[in-house]
C-alpha positions as CSV (number, residue, x, y, z in Angstrom):
1,M,0.0,0.0,0.1
2,D,1.0,3.4,-0.3
3,L,1.0,6.6,2.1
4,L,-1.9,9.1,2.2
5,S,-1.2,12.6,2.3
6,Q,-2.4,12.8,5.7
7,Q,0.7,10.3,6.6
8,I,2.5,12.4,4.5
9,H,1.9,15.5,6.7
10,D,2.6,13.9,9.8
11,L,5.9,12.9,8.6
12,Q,6.9,16.0,7.3
13,R,6.1,17.3,11.0
14,Q,8.2,14.9,12.9
15,L,11.0,15.4,10.1
16,D,11.2,19.2,11.5
17,R,11.3,17.8,14.6
18,C,13.9,15.4,14.4
19,N,17.0,17.1,16.1
20,Q,19.5,14.2,16.3
21,Q,20.8,11.5,13.8
22,R,18.8,8.4,15.7
23,D,15.5,10.8,15.4
24,V,15.8,10.4,11.6
25,L,16.6,6.6,12.0
26,A,13.4,5.8,14.0
27,L,11.4,7.8,11.8
28,L,12.3,5.4,9.4
29,I,12.0,2.7,10.4
30,D,8.6,3.4,11.9
31,T,7.4,4.7,8.2
32,F,9.5,1.6,6.5
33,S,8.0,-1.5,8.9
34,M,4.3,0.0,8.6
35,V,4.7,0.2,4.9
36,I,6.2,-2.7,4.4
37,D,5.3,-5.3,6.9
38,A,8.7,-5.8,8.4
39,T,9.3,-8.1,11.3
40,Q,12.9,-6.7,11.7
41,V,14.5,-3.7,9.7
42,C,18.3,-2.7,10.5
43,V,19.8,0.2,8.8
44,L,23.3,-0.2,8.0
45,D,26.3,1.9,7.1
46,L,28.8,0.4,4.7
47,H,31.8,2.5,4.6
48,P,34.2,2.0,5.4
49,K,33.3,-1.5,6.5
50,P,29.5,-2.9,7.9
51,Y,28.1,-1.8,10.6
52,Q,25.1,-1.3,11.7
53,L,23.1,2.1,13.2
54,A,19.6,1.1,14.2
55,S,17.6,-2.1,14.7
56,Q,14.6,-2.6,15.8
57,K,12.4,-5.5,16.2
58,R,8.7,-5.5,15.9
59,N,7.4,-5.0,19.0
60,Q,10.0,-3.7,20.4
61,A,12.2,-0.2,21.3
62,C,14.5,1.1,18.8
63,Q,18.6,-0.5,19.7
64,Y,21.4,2.4,18.2
65,S,24.5,0.1,18.2
66,A,27.6,-0.6,16.0
67,E,27.7,-4.1,15.9
68,L,26.3,-6.1,13.1
69,D,23.3,-8.2,14.0
70,P,25.3,-11.7,14.3
71,D,22.3,-13.5,12.5
72,L,22.1,-11.1,9.1
73,A,26.2,-11.0,9.0
74,N,25.7,-14.8,8.8
75,H,22.8,-14.2,5.9
76,I,24.3,-11.4,4.1
77,A,27.1,-11.4,1.5
78,F,29.1,-7.7,1.2
79,P,30.2,-5.7,-0.6
80,L,26.9,-4.4,-1.8
81,T,25.3,-3.8,-5.0
82,R,24.6,0.1,-5.6
83,R,22.9,1.6,-8.6
84,Q,23.7,5.1,-9.4
85,T,19.9,6.3,-10.0
86,T,17.8,2.9,-8.9
87,W,17.1,0.8,-6.1
88,Y,18.4,-2.2,-5.3
89,H,17.1,-5.5,-3.6
90,Q,18.7,-8.8,-3.0
91,Q,16.9,-11.8,-0.6
92,Y,19.1,-14.3,0.8
93,D,18.1,-17.2,2.4
94,Q,13.9,-16.5,2.6
95,T,15.3,-14.3,5.2
96,W,16.8,-11.0,5.0
97,Q,16.5,-9.3,2.3
98,I,18.5,-5.7,1.4
99,L,17.3,-2.6,0.0
100,V,20.1,-0.4,-1.0
101,W,19.6,3.7,-2.0
102,P,20.3,4.8,-5.1
103,A,23.9,6.7,-5.5
104,K,22.1,9.6,-6.3
105,V,20.2,9.2,-2.9
106,N,22.8,8.2,-0.2
107,T,26.1,7.0,-1.0
108,R,26.8,4.9,1.9
109,L,23.1,3.5,4.1
110,C,20.9,0.5,3.4
111,I,18.3,-0.9,4.8
112,A,18.3,-5.1,6.0
113,F,14.7,-6.4,6.6
114,Q,12.7,-9.4,7.5
115,A,9.4,-9.6,5.5
116,P,7.0,-11.9,4.1
117,L,6.6,-11.0,0.7
118,F,8.3,-7.9,-0.8
119,S,9.5,-6.8,-4.4
120,L,10.9,-4.0,-6.1
121,S,7.5,-3.4,-7.7
122,Q,6.0,-2.4,-4.4
123,L,8.1,0.6,-4.9
124,D,6.9,1.5,-8.0
125,Q,3.3,1.1,-6.7
126,A,3.3,3.2,-3.7
127,P,5.6,6.4,-5.8
128,L,4.8,8.6,-2.1
129,F,6.1,5.8,-0.6
130,E,9.2,5.9,-2.6
131,S,9.9,9.4,-2.4
132,V,9.9,9.5,1.2
133,L,13.0,7.3,1.6
134,R,14.3,9.2,-0.6
135,Q,13.7,11.9,1.2
136,L,15.0,10.5,4.4
137,G,18.1,9.1,3.1
138,Y,19.0,12.4,1.5
139,R,18.6,13.2,5.4
140,L,20.8,11.0,6.6
141,Q,23.3,11.8,4.1
142,L,23.7,14.7,5.5
143,D,22.8,15.2,8.6
144,G,24.3,16.9,11.1
145,Y,27.8,18.8,10.4
146,Q,30.7,16.7,11.7
147,Q,32.0,15.9,8.5
148,V,32.2,19.8,7.4
149,N,33.4,20.4,10.6
150,V,35.8,17.7,9.9
151,Q,36.7,19.8,6.4
152,F,37.2,23.1,9.0
153,S,39.6,21.4,10.4
154,A,41.7,20.3,8.0
155,A,41.5,23.7,6.0
156,S,42.5,25.3,9.0
157,E,46.1,23.1,9.4
158,N,46.9,24.2,5.8
159,M,45.4,27.9,5.5
160,E,47.2,28.9,8.9
161,Q,50.4,27.7,6.6
162,A,49.0,29.4,3.8
163,A,48.6,32.5,5.8
164,Q,52.2,32.6,7.3
165,G,51.0,33.0,10.5
166,D,48.3,35.4,9.5
167,S,46.1,33.5,12.7
168,K,44.0,36.7,13.3
169,K,42.9,37.4,9.2
170,F,43.0,33.1,9.6
171,A,40.4,33.1,12.5
172,E,38.2,35.6,11.2
173,S,37.6,34.0,7.8
174,L,37.1,30.9,9.5
175,I,33.9,32.5,11.6
176,L,32.9,34.3,8.8
177,L,32.1,31.1,7.0
178,Q,30.3,29.4,9.4
179,N,28.0,32.5,9.9
180,I,27.8,32.1,5.8
181,N,27.1,28.1,6.6
182,L,24.1,29.4,8.9
183,Q,23.1,32.0,6.8
184,L,22.8,29.9,3.9
185,S,21.0,26.6,5.9
186,N,18.4,28.9,6.5
187,A,17.8,30.1,2.8
188,D,13.7,29.9,2.3
189,S,14.1,28.7,-0.9
190,L,16.7,26.8,-3.4
191,D,16.2,29.9,-5.7
192,Q,17.6,31.5,-2.8
193,L,19.6,29.4,-2.0
194,H,21.2,29.8,-5.2
195,R,21.2,33.7,-5.4
196,E,22.4,34.1,-1.9
197,A,25.3,31.5,-2.8
198,V,26.9,33.6,-5.6
199,E,26.5,36.8,-3.5
200,S,28.0,35.5,-0.5
201,L,31.2,34.5,-2.6
202,R,31.0,38.6,-3.1
203,T,30.0,40.3,0.1
204,P,31.1,39.4,2.6
205,L,34.3,36.9,1.3
206,N,35.4,39.9,-1.4
207,Y,35.6,37.8,-4.3
208,D,34.6,39.6,-7.7
209,R,32.7,37.5,-10.3
210,A,30.9,34.3,-9.2
211,A,28.3,32.3,-10.9
212,L,26.9,29.0,-9.7
213,F,25.6,26.5,-12.6
214,L,23.8,22.9,-11.5
215,L,24.5,19.6,-13.9
216,N,21.6,18.0,-15.7
217,P,23.1,14.9,-16.5
218,Q,20.8,13.5,-18.6
219,S,21.5,16.3,-21.4
220,S,24.9,16.8,-20.3
221,T,24.1,20.6,-19.8
222,M,24.5,23.2,-17.6
223,N,21.4,25.4,-16.1
224,P,22.8,28.3,-15.1
225,T,21.3,30.0,-12.1
226,Y,22.4,33.3,-11.0
227,G,25.9,35.3,-12.3
228,T,27.7,38.8,-11.5
229,D,28.0,41.1,-14.5
230,E,31.5,42.9,-15.2
231,Q,30.5,45.8,-12.0
232,G,29.7,43.3,-9.9
233,N,25.9,43.2,-10.0
234,T,23.9,39.9,-9.5
235,T,21.6,38.6,-12.7
236,D,19.4,36.1,-13.4
237,E,20.9,33.2,-16.0
238,H,18.1,31.0,-16.0
239,S,17.4,31.5,-19.3
240,H,20.8,30.5,-20.6
241,V,21.9,26.5,-21.1
242,Y,25.3,25.3,-21.9
243,D,27.0,22.3,-23.2
244,M,29.3,21.2,-20.5
245,H,31.7,19.4,-22.7
246,K,32.5,22.9,-23.8
247,M,34.3,23.4,-20.3
248,S,37.6,23.4,-20.3
249,P,39.4,20.2,-20.5
250,L,40.8,21.2,-16.9
251,F,37.7,21.7,-15.2
252,M,36.1,18.5,-17.0
253,H,38.4,16.5,-15.7
254,T,38.9,17.8,-12.2
255,C,34.5,17.4,-12.1
256,L,34.7,13.8,-13.6
257,H,37.5,12.1,-12.9
258,T,38.6,13.0,-9.0
259,Q,36.6,14.1,-5.7
260,E,38.0,17.5,-5.7
261,Y,36.2,20.5,-4.9
262,F,38.5,22.9,-6.2
263,V,40.8,23.9,-8.8
264,V,42.2,26.9,-10.2
265,L,43.7,28.2,-14.4
266,E,45.9,31.0,-13.6
267,D,46.6,33.9,-16.1
268,V,44.1,32.8,-18.9
269,P,41.2,34.7,-20.8
270,L,38.1,35.9,-19.3
271,F,34.5,35.9,-20.5
272,S,31.4,37.7,-20.8
273,D,28.9,37.0,-22.6
274,Q,31.0,34.8,-24.9
275,N,33.6,37.6,-25.3
276,V,37.3,37.7,-24.1
277,V,36.7,41.3,-21.4
278,G,40.0,40.8,-19.4
279,H,42.8,38.8,-17.8
280,G,43.2,36.7,-14.9
281,W,42.3,34.1,-12.6
282,N,39.3,31.5,-13.2
283,A,38.0,29.3,-10.4
284,M,35.9,26.4,-10.5
285,L,34.2,25.0,-6.4
286,V,33.0,21.4,-7.6
287,L,29.7,20.5,-6.4
288,R,29.1,17.3,-5.4
289,D,26.9,14.4,-3.5
290,G,29.4,11.9,-2.3
291,S,30.7,10.5,-5.7
292,N,27.4,12.5,-7.9
293,L,28.2,15.8,-9.4
294,L,25.5,18.6,-8.8
295,G,27.4,21.3,-10.4
296,W,29.8,24.4,-9.8
297,I,30.2,27.4,-8.9
298,A,32.7,29.8,-11.3
299,L,34.8,32.6,-9.9
300,D,37.3,34.7,-11.3
301,N,39.4,38.5,-11.2
302,L,38.0,40.3,-13.2
303,I,36.9,43.4,-11.4
304,N,39.9,43.9,-8.5
305,Q,42.6,41.8,-10.2
306,R,43.4,40.4,-6.7
307,P,45.5,37.7,-6.9
308,I,44.7,34.3,-5.5
309,T,46.6,32.7,-2.4
310,P,46.9,29.7,-1.2
311,Y,44.9,30.8,2.0
312,D,42.3,31.8,-0.7
313,K,42.4,27.8,-2.1
314,E,41.4,26.3,0.9
315,L,38.8,29.0,2.0
316,L,37.4,28.3,-1.3
317,R,38.1,24.5,-1.2
318,S,35.4,24.7,2.1
319,F,33.0,26.8,1.0
320,A,32.4,24.5,-1.7
321,Y,32.4,21.4,-0.1
322,M,30.0,23.4,2.9
323,F,27.5,24.6,-0.3
324,S,27.4,21.2,-1.3
325,Q,26.1,20.0,1.6
326,I,23.2,22.5,2.0
327,L,22.7,22.1,-1.6
328,V,21.8,18.3,-1.4
329,R,20.1,19.1,1.9
330,K,17.8,22.2,0.9
331,R,16.9,19.8,-2.3
332,A,15.2,17.4,0.1
333,E,13.4,20.0,2.3
334,E,12.1,21.6,-1.2
335,N,11.3,18.1,-2.2
336,L,9.1,17.6,1.0
337,K,8.1,21.0,1.5
338,M,6.6,21.0,-1.7
339,L,4.8,17.6,-1.6
340,Y,3.4,18.9,1.4
341,N,1.7,22.3,0.5
342,S,0.7,20.9,-2.6
343,S,-0.9,18.0,-0.3
344,E,-2.3,20.4,1.6
345,T,-3.8,23.1,-0.9
346,L,-5.4,20.4,-3.5
347,S,-7.0,18.6,-0.7
348,A,-8.5,22.1,0.8
349,A,-10.3,22.3,-3.4
350,K,-13.9,21.9,-3.2
351,T,-14.2,19.9,-6.9
352,E,-12.5,18.3,-9.6
353,L,-11.5,21.6,-11.4
354,D,-11.1,23.8,-8.3
355,V,-7.8,21.2,-8.5
356,C,-7.1,21.7,-11.7
357,Y,-6.8,25.5,-11.0
358,Q,-5.1,25.2,-7.9
359,A,-2.7,23.4,-9.8
360,V,-1.8,25.4,-12.2
361,S,-1.5,28.1,-9.4
362,L,0.4,25.9,-7.5
363,A,2.9,24.9,-10.7
364,Q,3.7,28.6,-11.4
365,Q,4.5,29.5,-7.8
366,Q,6.0,26.6,-6.5
367,L,8.1,24.8,-8.9
368,M,8.4,28.6,-11.2
369,L,7.0,27.4,-14.9
370,D,5.9,29.4,-17.4
371,R,2.9,27.7,-18.5
372,V,1.0,24.8,-17.1
373,A,-2.5,23.9,-18.5
374,I,-4.0,20.4,-17.4
375,F,-6.0,18.3,-19.7
376,L,-8.3,15.3,-17.8
377,S,-9.0,12.0,-20.1
378,D,-12.4,9.6,-19.1
379,D,-11.4,7.3,-21.8
380,N,-7.7,6.0,-20.5
381,G,-6.1,8.9,-23.0
382,A,-8.4,8.3,-26.3
383,T,-9.4,11.8,-26.1
384,I,-8.4,14.6,-23.5
385,R,-10.9,18.0,-22.1
386,G,-9.7,21.4,-21.2
387,T,-9.8,22.5,-17.1
388,Y,-7.5,25.3,-16.9
389,G,-4.2,26.7,-18.8
390,T,-2.0,29.8,-18.9
391,D,-2.3,32.7,-21.7
392,L,0.7,34.0,-23.5
393,Q,1.5,36.0,-20.2
394,G,1.1,33.4,-17.9
395,N,-2.4,34.8,-16.8
396,I,-4.9,31.5,-16.0
397,V,-7.7,31.0,-18.0
398,D,-10.9,28.7,-18.7
399,E,-10.2,26.2,-21.1
400,T,-13.2,24.0,-20.7
401,W,-14.5,24.1,-24.1
402,Y,-11.1,22.4,-25.2
403,N,-12.5,19.0,-25.9
404,T,-11.0,16.8,-28.9
405,P,-9.4,12.8,-29.7
406,T,-5.5,12.9,-28.4
407,P,-3.1,14.7,-30.1
408,K,-0.7,11.7,-32.1
409,T,2.3,14.0,-31.2
410,D,5.6,12.1,-30.9
411,L,6.0,14.0,-27.2
412,I,2.6,12.7,-26.3
413,K,2.9,9.1,-27.1
414,Q,6.2,9.5,-24.8
415,A,4.3,10.5,-22.5
416,I,1.5,7.5,-22.4
417,Q,4.0,4.7,-23.4
418,N,6.1,6.1,-20.0
419,E,4.5,6.0,-16.9
420,D,5.8,8.0,-14.4
421,V,8.2,9.8,-16.6
422,L,8.3,13.3,-17.4
423,A,8.9,13.8,-21.3
424,I,10.2,16.7,-22.7
425,E,11.1,18.1,-26.5
426,D,13.8,20.8,-25.9
427,P,14.1,22.5,-28.6
428,A,10.7,22.9,-29.3
429,T,8.3,24.7,-31.4
430,L,6.1,26.2,-28.6
431,Y,1.7,26.7,-29.9
432,H,-1.2,28.7,-28.4
433,N,-4.1,28.1,-29.1
434,N,-2.6,25.4,-32.6
435,R,-0.7,28.6,-33.8
436,P,3.4,28.9,-32.8
437,V,4.4,32.0,-30.6
438,G,7.9,30.4,-30.3
439,T,10.4,28.0,-29.0
440,G,11.9,26.8,-25.9
441,W,11.4,23.2,-24.3
442,N,7.8,21.5,-24.3
443,A,7.2,18.9,-21.6
444,I,4.0,16.4,-20.6
445,L,3.2,14.6,-17.5
446,Q,1.1,11.6,-17.3
447,L,-1.1,11.9,-14.6
448,R,-2.7,8.1,-13.8
449,S,-4.7,6.0,-10.8
450,N,-5.8,2.9,-10.9
451,H,-3.3,1.8,-13.9
452,R,-5.4,4.7,-16.3
453,V,-4.6,7.4,-17.8
454,I,-6.7,10.1,-16.0
455,G,-5.0,13.1,-17.5
456,F,-2.1,14.8,-18.9
457,L,0.1,17.9,-17.8
458,F,1.6,20.3,-20.1
459,A,4.5,22.8,-19.7
460,D,7.0,25.1,-21.2
461,N,9.3,28.2,-20.7
462,L,7.6,30.3,-23.2
463,I,7.7,33.6,-21.0
464,N,10.5,33.4,-19.1
465,G,12.6,30.9,-21.3
466,Y,14.1,29.2,-18.1
467,A,15.7,25.8,-18.5
468,L,14.2,22.7,-17.4
469,S,16.6,21.6,-14.1
470,L,16.8,17.9,-13.3
471,H,15.8,18.8,-9.9
472,A,13.1,20.7,-11.5
473,Q,11.9,18.0,-13.5
474,Q,12.2,16.1,-10.1
475,L,9.7,18.3,-8.8
476,I,7.4,18.3,-11.3
477,R,7.1,14.3,-11.2
478,I,6.6,14.6,-7.0
479,F,3.6,17.4,-7.7
480,G,2.1,15.3,-10.8
481,T,2.3,12.0,-8.7
482,T,-0.5,14.6,-5.5
483,L,-2.2,15.6,-8.6
484,S,-3.4,12.6,-9.6
485,E,-4.7,11.6,-6.4
486,M,-6.4,14.9,-5.7
487,L,-7.7,14.4,-8.9
488,A,-8.8,10.6,-8.6
489,R,-10.3,11.7,-5.0
490,K,-12.4,14.5,-6.6
491,Q,-13.7,12.2,-9.2
492,A,-14.8,9.5,-6.6
493,E,-16.5,12.2,-4.4
494,Q,-18.0,14.0,-7.5
495,N,-19.8,10.4,-9.2
496,L,-20.7,9.8,-5.7
497,I,-22.7,13.4,-5.4
498,Q,-24.0,12.7,-9.1
499,L,-24.9,9.4,-8.3
500,N,-26.8,10.7,-5.3
501,K,-28.5,13.6,-7.6
502,E,-30.0,11.0,-10.0
503,L,-31.3,8.8,-7.1
504,E,-33.2,12.3,-5.5
505,Q,-34.1,12.9,-9.2
506,K,-35.7,9.5,-9.7
507,V,-37.6,9.7,-6.2
508,T,-39.2,13.5,-7.6
509,Q,-40.0,12.1,-10.6
510,R,-42.0,9.2,-9.3
511,T,-43.8,10.3,-6.2
512,Q,-46.9,8.2,-6.8
513,Q,-45.0,5.0,-6.6
514,L,-43.0,7.0,-3.3
515,E,-43.1,4.0,-1.0
516,A,-41.8,1.3,-3.7
517,S,-39.0,3.5,-4.7
518,N,-38.2,4.3,-0.9
519,Q,-37.7,0.3,-0.6
520,A,-35.7,-0.2,-4.0
521,L,-33.6,3.0,-2.2
522,A,-33.2,0.9,1.0
523,N,-32.6,-2.3,-1.3
524,T,-30.1,-0.5,-3.0
525,N,-28.3,1.2,0.3
526,A,-28.2,-2.1,2.3
527,K,-26.2,-3.9,-1.1
528,L,-24.0,-0.8,-0.8
529,N,-23.5,-1.8,3.0
530,R,-23.0,-5.3,2.4
531,L,-20.7,-4.6,-0.6
532,I,-19.0,-2.6,1.8
533,I,-18.2,-4.8,4.5
534,T,-17.7,-7.8,2.0
535,D,-14.7,-9.6,0.0
536,P,-15.9,-9.4,-3.1
537,L,-13.9,-12.2,-4.3
538,T,-15.1,-15.0,-1.0
539,G,-18.0,-13.8,-0.4
540,V,-17.4,-13.3,3.4
541,A,-16.9,-10.6,5.4
542,N,-13.5,-8.7,4.7
543,R,-11.2,-7.1,6.8
544,R,-12.7,-4.0,7.5
545,S,-15.7,-5.8,9.1
546,L,-13.5,-8.0,11.3
547,D,-11.9,-4.9,12.2
548,S,-15.1,-3.6,13.7
549,S,-16.8,-6.9,14.9
550,L,-13.6,-7.7,16.7
551,Q,-14.0,-4.3,18.5
552,L,-17.1,-5.3,19.5
553,A,-16.7,-8.2,20.3
554,L,-13.3,-7.5,22.5
555,Q,-15.1,-4.9,24.2
556,H,-18.5,-7.5,25.0
557,A,-16.4,-10.3,26.4
558,C,-14.4,-7.9,29.0
559,R,-18.0,-6.6,29.9
560,Q,-20.0,-9.4,30.4
561,Q,-16.6,-12.1,31.2
562,L,-17.4,-14.2,28.1
563,S,-14.9,-16.3,26.7
564,L,-13.2,-15.2,23.3
565,H,-11.2,-16.9,20.9
566,V,-9.5,-15.1,17.6
567,V,-7.7,-18.0,14.9
568,M,-6.4,-17.6,11.8
569,F,-6.2,-19.3,8.9
570,D,-3.5,-19.3,5.7
571,I,-3.6,-21.8,3.2
572,D,-0.5,-24.0,2.7
573,F,2.1,-23.5,-0.5
574,F,-0.1,-20.7,-1.9
575,K,2.2,-18.7,-3.9
576,S,3.4,-21.7,-5.2
577,Y,-0.2,-22.9,-6.2
578,N,-1.0,-20.0,-8.3
579,D,2.6,-20.0,-10.2
580,H,2.0,-23.5,-11.0
581,Y,-2.1,-23.2,-11.6
582,G,-2.5,-19.5,-12.3
583,H,-4.5,-16.9,-10.3
584,L,-8.0,-17.8,-12.0
585,E,-7.2,-21.5,-10.2
586,G,-6.1,-20.0,-7.3
587,D,-8.9,-17.6,-7.0
588,E,-11.5,-21.0,-7.3
589,T,-9.8,-22.5,-4.4
590,L,-10.1,-19.4,-2.3
591,K,-13.8,-19.2,-3.2
592,Q,-13.4,-22.9,-1.9
593,V,-11.8,-23.0,1.5
594,A,-13.6,-20.0,1.7
595,A,-16.8,-21.5,1.3
596,L,-15.9,-24.3,3.7
597,L,-15.1,-22.8,6.4
598,S,-18.2,-20.6,6.3
599,Q,-20.3,-23.9,6.9
600,H,-17.8,-24.8,9.8
601,F,-18.6,-22.0,11.5
602,R,-22.1,-20.1,10.9
603,R,-23.1,-19.8,14.1
604,A,-24.3,-16.7,15.5
605,D,-21.2,-16.2,18.1
606,D,-18.8,-17.0,14.8
607,S,-17.5,-14.3,12.6
608,L,-15.1,-15.4,9.6
609,A,-13.5,-13.2,7.3
610,R,-10.6,-12.4,4.8
611,F,-7.8,-10.9,6.5
612,G,-5.9,-10.5,2.9
613,G,-4.4,-12.7,0.4
614,E,-5.0,-16.2,1.0
615,E,-5.2,-15.6,5.2
616,F,-8.7,-15.6,6.6
617,A,-9.4,-14.7,10.3
618,L,-12.2,-15.8,12.8
619,V,-13.7,-14.8,15.9
620,I,-15.7,-16.8,18.2
621,Q,-17.4,-15.7,22.0
622,G,-18.8,-17.2,24.5
623,Q,-17.7,-21.1,24.0
624,P,-15.3,-23.4,26.1
625,Q,-11.8,-23.1,24.0
626,Q,-11.7,-27.0,23.5
627,E,-14.5,-26.9,21.9
628,V,-13.3,-24.3,19.4
629,I,-10.1,-26.4,19.0
630,E,-12.7,-29.3,18.1
631,R,-13.9,-27.4,15.5
632,V,-11.2,-25.7,13.7
633,N,-9.7,-29.3,14.0
634,Q,-12.9,-30.6,11.8
635,A,-12.5,-27.3,9.7
636,I,-8.6,-28.3,8.7
637,H,-9.6,-32.1,7.8
638,S,-12.3,-31.3,5.9
639,L,-10.1,-29.5,3.9
640,A,-7.6,-32.0,3.7
641,D,-10.6,-34.1,2.4
642,L,-11.7,-32.0,0.1
643,A,-8.2,-33.3,-2.1
644,I,-8.3,-30.1,-3.9
645,P,-5.1,-30.9,-5.9
646,N,-1.5,-29.2,-4.8
647,L,1.6,-30.4,-6.6
648,H,3.7,-28.0,-4.7
649,S,2.7,-29.3,-1.3
650,E,3.9,-32.0,0.3
651,L,0.7,-33.9,0.9
652,G,-0.3,-33.3,-2.6
653,K,-2.9,-31.2,-2.0
654,V,-4.3,-28.3,-0.3
655,T,-4.1,-27.5,3.4
656,I,-4.9,-25.4,5.3
657,S,-2.7,-24.2,8.5
658,A,-4.2,-22.5,11.7
659,G,-2.7,-20.1,14.8
660,M,-5.4,-19.3,17.6
661,T,-5.6,-17.1,20.8
662,T,-8.1,-16.6,23.2
663,L,-8.2,-13.2,25.5
664,D,-7.0,-13.8,28.8
665,L,-9.7,-11.2,30.8
666,A,-7.2,-10.8,33.5
667,S,-5.1,-8.5,31.5
668,P,-7.4,-7.6,28.1
669,P,-5.0,-7.2,25.2
670,S,-5.7,-4.6,22.0
671,V,-7.6,-5.7,19.1
672,N,-3.8,-5.5,16.8
673,T,-2.5,-7.9,19.7
674,L,-5.1,-10.5,19.8
675,L,-4.2,-10.8,16.1
676,N,-0.5,-10.6,16.4
677,Q,-1.0,-13.7,18.9
678,A,-3.0,-15.4,16.6
679,D,-0.3,-14.6,13.5
680,I,2.3,-15.8,15.7
681,A,0.3,-19.1,16.5
682,L,-0.1,-19.5,13.1
683,Y,3.4,-19.1,12.0
684,Q,4.3,-21.8,14.8
685,A,1.6,-24.5,13.1
686,K,3.5,-23.5,9.9
687,R,6.8,-24.2,11.4
688,Q,5.8,-27.4,12.9
689,G,4.3,-28.8,9.3
690,K,1.6,-27.1,8.4
691,N,-2.0,-28.6,8.1
692,R,-2.3,-28.0,11.8
693,L,-3.6,-25.5,14.7
694,A,-0.8,-24.1,16.8
695,L,-2.3,-22.2,20.1
696,F,-0.2,-19.3,21.5
697,R,1.7,-19.8,24.4
698,T,2.5,-16.7,26.4
């Protein structure tokens, strides 16, 4: 399952309150255990050798230790694979599993866990959860400034030598650099951070011209943000895009083939708008996230012609390292903040069209996009209808008049064929009302819900001409996921409202048949209520019904001092059965098992429900334990007597295992505890050979 918007809000608040690495680790483990249903989770640091940061078993407190769990160490082979941009997953001996962050997110950590079923496809199906995992990985990579302080300490030693005894100047510069660190860390947005980084190099550090470039590795281009003109004024450079391969060979080599944070060329031509405007030194402050290149800051001495000293080099090297950490952390914070703000704003919208209007407005304000349009589709992408868009001046306009078959352009085809991928054409001819109005980049993101196309988000840079950075692409994808969820929710709400309106109209039109109509409506409502609490495949109660009935049964048993028993059933070798016979045959077997259990447990005080997958849960009140044990065993034997073939079972037929717990009236537990006790007993029955009942023992 995926996280809901409210859960994202709660996680944002909790993360904001995390002051120590332990707090972030605990939040990561709790979130992962909740979604994946893991019985044990460990967070490992693999550098320079594997050691354990934190570990937690189900229903136990989190433990923080550097000692690797012996059972974990015996099962997992190190070193582990780490991919550049995608997750890596490996399972060992049906016990431990490893999930390794992409190198772009975290270069050191991984998660080791025990869970019954997990695959990377679960992350694909839960984009909000996957995004939160990435953000927590970012946060752990950057947590604290101990590494920065180490860098400062190393810089201190080198700068003391370079300054040749000028200790006062060194101390003042170090304090100044730390103050700049605090100022940049408190920037309200990424855009403000980019600007303040450029300006802090000029004032108060007193260097001449600075310009910040961010790398787009997908296109090998440099996207400038802010720079400096020949008079020392800050300039907006977002509209430019440069080919990375046109860099100086030394700069290129330093970026791609070393881990250096600083390089300088002395006595070289200095350029402005591709024209030589002077000579001096030209430096590059390389920005890195571990082994990943983020970008760089270009710096020269065109204005004051001050020579660069060894002292300057060490100071700038420390600045590059410090700013790299801040930049990566601020990107992660921006992702979570944008997700939180967009979820909150879109959730407050009253209708589908309101959601689209707010989405266009948010895309302009939060994502800094020029022109945005939201088109919806009611037939899985075959046709599209307009909602809201932007005109040539960037004003939001009503486009609900637009309704047409989806154009078959290459870019739209690319967006339809690639789920969760932002399709980009750059350069592209930009249109307005089917007329060409300029050139720039054009981007389309597919909006999906329940494996169907529900619309498209269109965007371009016609007005300001800003380049589309990699971080902006990531924000658009996250925004699109939130928008899809909100649209699907509003569509469901509007469908329900429309259904209610139609029912009311029919009642009004048939007043002379009021009694019959009211009865029909009552029957419909009863059917809907039954559907809500009924498993559609097996016809027995569903998990929602079980939770409600078990809570009521527990309260009644405690109040009346009655016995209460909870039994968990699980079909043995069912995954292998599905793999061999196919899911259709598996569904038929589930129906047969449900029918058999329904025959055995149909008393007034029996409550049978499908718990999930191949599991069923049974709640029995007011009956002696021994009688319940006999009834459960009868059901187990009856299923075995049916002799439904299963070549992957040791008995050659479909069997079922059961775990049972009985309420201790002396110290009544919670509903979840009862279910957990029955589940523990079930796994005990599995370990004892399956096709049997096991009782929970304290």
